[in-house]
C-alpha positions as CSV (number, residue, x, y, z in Angstrom):
1,X,9.9,-91.8,-26.7
2,X,10.2,-87.8,-26.3
3,X,7.7,-87.5,-23.6
4,X,9.8,-90.2,-21.9
5,X,13.2,-88.6,-22.3
6,X,11.7,-85.1,-21.2
7,X,10.1,-86.6,-18.3
8,X,13.6,-88.8,-17.1
9,X,15.6,-85.6,-17.5
10,X,12.8,-83.5,-15.4
11,X,13.0,-85.8,-12.6
12,X,16.6,-85.9,-12.5
13,X,17.1,-82.2,-12.7
14,X,14.4,-81.9,-9.6
15,X,16.3,-84.6,-7.5
16,X,19.6,-82.7,-8.3
17,X,17.6,-79.4,-7.1
18,X,16.6,-81.3,-3.8
19,X,20.5,-82.3,-3.4
20,X,21.9,-79.1,-4.0
21,X,19.6,-77.8,-1.3
22,X,20.7,-80.4,1.0
23,X,24.1,-79.3,0.6
24,X,23.5,-76.0,1.1
25,X,21.5,-76.6,4.3
26,X,24.7,-78.9,5.5
27,X,27.0,-76.3,4.8
28,X,24.6,-73.4,6.7
29,X,24.2,-75.8,9.9
30,X,27.9,-76.2,9.9
31,X,28.7,-72.2,9.9
32,X,29.8,-72.0,6.5
33,X,28.3,-69.3,4.2
34,X,27.2,-71.1,0.8
35,X,29.0,-70.0,-2.2
36,X,27.1,-67.7,-4.4
37,X,28.0,-69.8,-7.4
38,X,26.4,-72.6,-5.7
39,X,23.2,-70.7,-5.7
40,X,23.4,-69.5,-9.2
41,X,23.7,-73.5,-10.3
42,X,20.9,-74.5,-7.7
43,X,18.3,-71.9,-9.4
44,X,19.7,-73.0,-13.0
45,X,19.0,-76.5,-12.3
46,X,15.6,-75.6,-10.8
47,X,14.7,-73.4,-13.6
48,X,15.6,-75.9,-16.3
49,X,13.2,-78.4,-14.5
50,X,10.5,-76.3,-14.4
51,X,10.8,-75.4,-18.0
52,X,10.9,-79.0,-18.9
53,X,8.1,-79.8,-16.7
54,X,6.0,-77.0,-18.4
55,X,6.8,-78.9,-21.7
56,X,6.0,-82.3,-20.4
57,X,2.6,-81.0,-19.3
58,X,1.8,-79.6,-22.5
59,X,2.8,-82.5,-24.6
60,X,0.8,-85.2,-22.0
61,X,-2.2,-83.1,-21.1
62,X,-3.1,-80.9,-23.8
63,X,-4.3,-82.4,-27.0
64,X,-6.1,-80.8,-30.4
65,X,-9.5,-81.9,-28.7
66,X,-8.9,-80.4,-25.3
67,X,-7.4,-81.2,-21.9
68,X,-6.7,-84.4,-20.2
69,X,-6.9,-83.8,-16.5
70,X,-7.0,-86.9,-14.7
71,X,-5.9,-87.0,-11.0
72,X,-2.1,-87.7,-11.9
73,X,-2.1,-84.9,-14.5
74,X,-3.6,-82.5,-12.0
75,X,-1.2,-83.5,-9.1
76,X,1.9,-83.0,-11.8
77,X,0.2,-79.6,-12.7
78,X,0.0,-78.6,-9.1
79,X,3.5,-79.7,-8.4
80,X,4.8,-77.8,-11.4
81,X,2.9,-74.6,-10.0
82,X,4.6,-75.3,-6.4
83,X,7.9,-75.5,-7.9
84,X,7.2,-72.3,-10.1
85,X,5.9,-69.9,-7.5
86,X,8.5,-71.3,-4.9
87,X,11.4,-70.4,-6.9
88,X,9.9,-66.7,-7.8
89,X,9.4,-66.0,-4.2
90,X,12.8,-67.8,-3.3
91,X,14.4,-64.9,-5.6
92,X,13.4,-62.6,-3.2
93,X,12.7,-64.3,0.5
94,X,15.1,-67.0,2.0
95,X,12.5,-69.7,1.9
96,X,13.9,-72.0,-1.1
97,X,14.7,-74.3,2.0
98,X,11.3,-75.6,1.8
99,X,12.4,-77.2,-2.2
100,X,14.2,-79.8,0.1
101,X,11.0,-81.4,0.1
102,X,9.1,-79.8,-2.6
103,X,11.3,-80.4,-5.8
104,X,11.7,-84.1,-5.1
105,X,8.0,-84.3,-4.7
106,X,7.6,-82.7,-7.8
107,X,10.0,-85.0,-9.6
108,X,7.8,-88.0,-8.3
109,X,4.7,-86.5,-9.5
110,X,6.5,-86.3,-13.1
111,X,7.5,-90.2,-12.9
112,X,3.9,-90.7,-11.7
113,X,2.2,-89.0,-14.5
114,X,4.1,-90.8,-16.9
115,X,3.6,-94.0,-15.5
116,X,0.0,-94.0,-14.6
117,X,-1.5,-91.1,-16.2
118,X,-2.4,-93.0,-19.5
119,X,-5.0,-95.0,-17.9
120,X,-7.0,-92.1,-16.5
121,X,-6.1,-89.6,-19.4
122,X,-9.1,-88.8,-21.3
123,X,-9.4,-85.5,-23.5
124,X,-12.5,-83.5,-23.3
125,X,-13.4,-80.1,-24.5
126,X,-13.0,-77.6,-21.8
127,X,-14.7,-74.4,-21.9
128,X,-12.5,-71.3,-21.2
129,X,-14.3,-70.2,-18.5
130,X,-14.0,-73.5,-16.7
131,X,-10.4,-73.7,-17.5
132,X,-10.0,-70.5,-16.0
133,X,-11.7,-71.6,-12.8
134,X,-9.5,-74.8,-12.8
135,X,-6.0,-72.8,-13.0
136,X,-7.3,-70.3,-10.3
137,X,-7.9,-73.0,-8.2
138,X,-4.6,-75.0,-9.0
139,X,-3.0,-71.6,-8.1
140,X,-4.3,-71.3,-4.8
141,X,-3.9,-74.8,-3.8
142,X,-0.1,-74.4,-4.8
143,X,0.6,-71.4,-2.9
144,X,-1.3,-72.6,0.1
145,X,0.8,-75.8,-0.1
146,X,3.8,-73.5,0.1
147,X,2.2,-72.0,3.2
148,X,1.4,-75.3,4.5
149,X,5.2,-76.4,4.3
150,X,6.2,-73.2,5.8
151,X,3.8,-73.5,8.7
152,X,4.9,-76.9,9.7
153,X,8.4,-75.3,9.8
154,X,7.6,-72.8,11.4
155,X,6.0,-74.8,14.0
156,X,9.0,-77.1,14.4
157,X,11.3,-74.0,14.8
158,X,8.9,-72.3,17.6
159,X,9.3,-75.8,19.4
160,X,12.9,-76.3,19.0
161,X,13.6,-73.1,19.9
162,X,11.6,-73.0,23.1
163,X,13.0,-76.5,24.0
164,X,16.5,-75.0,23.3
165,X,16.9,-77.9,20.7
166,X,18.1,-75.7,17.7
167,X,19.3,-78.4,15.2
168,X,20.8,-77.9,12.0
169,X,17.7,-77.3,9.8
170,X,16.6,-75.0,12.2
171,X,19.4,-72.9,12.3
172,X,19.6,-72.9,8.3
173,X,16.1,-71.4,8.7
174,X,15.4,-67.4,8.5
175,X,14.7,-66.0,12.0
176,X,10.9,-66.2,13.4
177,X,10.1,-63.0,12.6
178,X,11.2,-63.3,8.8
179,X,9.5,-66.9,8.9
180,X,6.1,-65.5,10.3
181,X,5.9,-62.4,7.7
182,X,6.6,-64.8,4.9
183,X,4.0,-67.3,5.7
184,X,1.0,-64.3,6.1
185,X,2.4,-62.8,2.4
186,X,2.0,-66.4,1.2
187,X,-1.4,-67.0,2.6
188,X,-2.3,-63.4,1.5
189,X,-1.6,-64.3,-2.0
190,X,-2.9,-67.9,-2.0
191,X,-6.3,-66.5,-0.4
192,X,-6.8,-64.0,-3.1
193,X,-6.6,-66.7,-5.6
194,X,-8.5,-69.0,-3.6
195,X,-11.6,-66.4,-3.7
196,X,-10.9,-65.9,-7.1
197,X,-11.3,-69.6,-7.7
198,X,-14.6,-69.9,-5.6
199,X,-16.3,-66.8,-7.5
200,X,-15.7,-68.1,-11.0
201,X,-17.2,-71.3,-9.5
202,X,-20.2,-69.7,-9.3
203,X,-20.5,-69.2,-13.0
204,X,-19.1,-72.1,-14.6
205,X,-20.6,-75.0,-12.4
206,X,-24.3,-75.9,-13.0
207,X,-25.3,-78.8,-10.6
208,X,-22.8,-79.3,-8.0
209,X,-24.7,-82.8,-7.0
210,X,-25.1,-84.0,-10.8
211,X,-21.1,-83.1,-10.8
212,X,-20.4,-84.6,-7.9
213,X,-18.9,-81.4,-6.6
214,X,-21.1,-80.7,-3.5
215,X,-18.6,-82.0,-0.9
216,X,-15.7,-80.4,-2.9
217,X,-17.2,-76.9,-2.5
218,X,-18.5,-77.4,0.9
219,X,-14.7,-78.4,2.2
220,X,-13.1,-75.6,-0.1
221,X,-15.5,-72.8,1.5
222,X,-14.8,-74.0,5.4
223,X,-11.2,-73.5,4.2
224,X,-11.6,-70.3,2.9
225,X,-13.1,-69.1,6.3
226,X,-10.5,-70.8,8.3
227,X,-7.9,-68.3,6.0
228,X,-10.2,-65.5,6.2
229,X,-10.3,-65.7,10.0
230,X,-6.6,-66.2,10.1
231,X,-5.9,-63.1,8.0
232,X,-8.2,-61.3,10.3
233,X,-6.5,-62.4,13.3
234,X,-3.2,-61.4,11.9
235,X,-4.0,-57.7,11.2
236,X,-6.5,-57.5,14.3
237,X,-4.8,-59.2,16.8
238,X,-1.3,-59.9,15.7
239,X,-2.0,-63.9,15.8
240,X,1.6,-65.3,14.6
241,X,3.8,-68.4,15.8
242,X,2.1,-71.7,16.9
243,X,-1.5,-70.6,16.6
244,X,-1.1,-69.3,13.1
245,X,0.8,-72.5,12.0
246,X,-1.8,-74.6,13.6
247,X,-4.8,-73.0,11.8
248,X,-2.9,-72.7,8.6
249,X,-2.6,-76.8,8.5
250,X,-6.1,-77.0,9.5
251,X,-7.3,-75.0,6.3
252,X,-4.7,-76.9,4.2
253,X,-6.1,-80.1,5.1
254,X,-9.6,-78.9,4.3
255,X,-8.1,-77.6,0.8
256,X,-6.5,-80.8,0.1
257,X,-9.7,-82.7,0.8
258,X,-11.4,-80.8,-1.4
259,X,-9.0,-80.6,-4.4
260,X,-7.4,-83.5,-4.4
261,X,-8.6,-86.1,-1.8
262,X,-12.3,-85.9,-3.4
263,X,-10.9,-86.4,-7.0
264,X,-8.9,-89.3,-6.0
265,X,-12.0,-91.0,-4.6
266,X,-14.1,-90.2,-7.7
267,X,-11.5,-91.4,-10.2
268,X,-9.5,-94.1,-8.7
269,X,-12.2,-95.5,-6.2
270,X,-15.6,-94.8,-7.5
271,X,-14.7,-94.4,-11.2
272,X,-16.7,-91.5,-11.8
């Protein structure tokens, strides 16, 4: 009952945060400056949702016997990390508008975890080094998810400006140069954590084929190579705009298949 109550409140707070962001978007696109107290309320609701979501994950995922890491628990944890990092980054950079999509998504993952994770939840002892590897991987995926959403908006912003169709969402976004700079800032941090996850994986994974992880590692390495090439292209050749957005989305798609797609296939289809 306690877990259900916390989950309900968390979901409501996430959707409330999304609604507040939508209201700020409408005000900004209409030419009005959103009030400062509205930003304070938004971050308070957002922060409250993150705190309750963290408590929910602790109560629902962790147990005295170990860690239950079913697919819905993993998705919920990734959504929490995304919401957390986006809030932290938004304090300094004006990318909180991404929360219009990401906060309701986090609310949906909370509901799915409460409704469906129980069927797949298994508590098993997890080695601390493996737990560190999993955490690094989820942090990398969370940061690169933010980068992918930002890349999609950057591509839309480029298209709208080149076709002289600056809609309400486009007017609410930061300038192209700022969006481009922030995109590579997030990609850089995501790449660091992805590298750390791959390196630690060398020491904690024993038999890739027996553990059904070979395809996951292959997709993750290809994604790593794409993000590495993207960062090199940025600093050596000044890649930006549509080119950067396109390759960011391709790299994220491969990472999504590696992290989420493979786990869904193994657990929900193959029952492994």
